[in-house]
N, C-alpha and C positions, 0 to 999 in steps of 0.2 A: 362861252360855256353854257349859257342859258339856251341858246339856239340849238345846240347839240342835244341838250336834255330834252327840249321840246320836240325835236325831230324824232328822238328815240321813243318818247312817250306816244307820239302820234303813230309811229310805225307799229309799236306793240299793240296799240288800240286797233289799228287796221287789221293786223294779223288775227287778233281775238275775234273781231267781228266777222272776218272771212271764214275763220275756223268754225265759228258757231253757225254761220249760214250754210256753209258748203260741205263741210267734212261729213256730216251725217246724211247728206242728200243722197237719195237713191238714184238721182240722175247722173252721178259720177260713175265712170267705169273706165277700166284699163284693160282692153281686150287682150293685150300682150301677156297679162299676168293672171287672168281669170277672175278679175273683180274681187280681189281680197283687200277690201278697204279697211278692215280692222284686224289687228293681231292682238291676241290676248295670251299672256303666258300663264302657266300654272304656278300657284304659290310655292309648290314643293321643288321647283327647278332652281338650281343655283346658277346655271348658265343658260342663257336664252340666245338662240341663233335665229336671226331673221333675215330673209332675203327681200330686198327692196328694189323697186324700179323707179327711175326718174325719166320723165318725158314731158315735152312741152304741152301744156294744156291747149286743147282746141275744141271747137264746137263741131260736131259731126251728127248729121240727122237730128238736130234739136237737142242733143245731149253733149255735155261737157265731158271729154275724155282726157287722159293723161294726168300730168302732176306726179304726186308721190303715190306709190302703192307698196305697202299699205299707207293710208293717210292718218290712221290713228293706231298708236302702239300702246298697249297696257302691260306694264310690268310691275314687279314688286320690289320694295326697297331692299337693297343688298344684292340684288341679282346683277351678274355680269352680263351685259348686253353686247352681243356681237352682231354687227350689221354688215351684210354683204350687199353693196349698192351698185347697180349698173345703170348708167345713162344710156337710153336707147337712141337718142337722136343728136343732141348738141352738148357742148360743155356745160355742166351744171356745177354748183358748189353746194354741198350738203352742209347746212349751218344749224347747230343746236347751241345757241348762245348760253343757255343756263349751264351747260357742261363745258363750255369753252371749246367746242368742236367746230372746225371749218375744214371740210375735205373736198378738194376738187375732184370732179367725176369726168373722166374722159369717155366719150362714146365707145361702147362695145367693151370696155374694160371693167372688170369687177373690182371695186375698191372695198377695203375693210376698215371699219370703224368700231372700236371697242371702248366701253366705259362701264363703270360700276354705277348703278342707279341708287345713289346715296342720298338724294333729296326727294322727299315726297311732294306731290303736287302735279299741276298740269303745266307743261312747258311746250313751246312751239318750236318746230324745226321748219326751215324754209330753204329756198334756193337763193344763194347770195350773188349769183351771176345775173346782173341786171340786163345783160345782153342776150340772154338765152331765148327771150320771147318778147313780143310787144308788151309794154308795161301793164296793160289791163289784164293780160293773161299771165304774166309773170307773177303778179300779186296773188294769183290762185295757187302758186307752188308753195303751199303752207300745209303743215300737218301738226298733229298733237302727239306728245309723249306724256302719258299719264303714269306716274309712279305712285303705286298704292303702298300704304303701311303693310308690312308683312303679315299683320294680324287681320287685315281687311280681306276676307275671302269672298265678298259678294261680287 
C-alpha cells in the first residue's frame, strides 16, 4: 500500500513539474492544429465544446512538437465540458484522474468525452498508454485543466 501511494505521489509530482516547465513554453507546437496551446472558455457559457488532438511528442528542428493540443484548458465551475479528441498517430488513452475519466483514443477516430467541471482548481490530464512513445517523450503527454470559480472572471 505504501509503495503504491509513493509511486502515485512521485508520478503526480513529475506531472506537475513537467506541466510547469513545458506547457507554457513557446517552443511547443502542433502544426496539425495551428498551435492552439491554450483554450479559455467564457464565464457566460454553460456548455463548452473543445476539439483536441493527441500525437506523440517529438523533436523536430530543435522544437518539441506533438502532445496534447490544447495543452491548457481553462473553464468555469459548473460548465459542461464536451471534448472531441482525435489521436493522429498511435493509440493514446486520455486520462483525467480528478474526474475519473479514462478514454482510449484510436488513430483517425474522434472520441467524445463529457463532464461537468464541478471542482475548482488545477488538474492534470495525460496519456495513460505507456507504449505510445518512448518513456522520455511519453512523460511529455501531459496537460492542465484549470477550473475557475464562476465569480472569477480574470
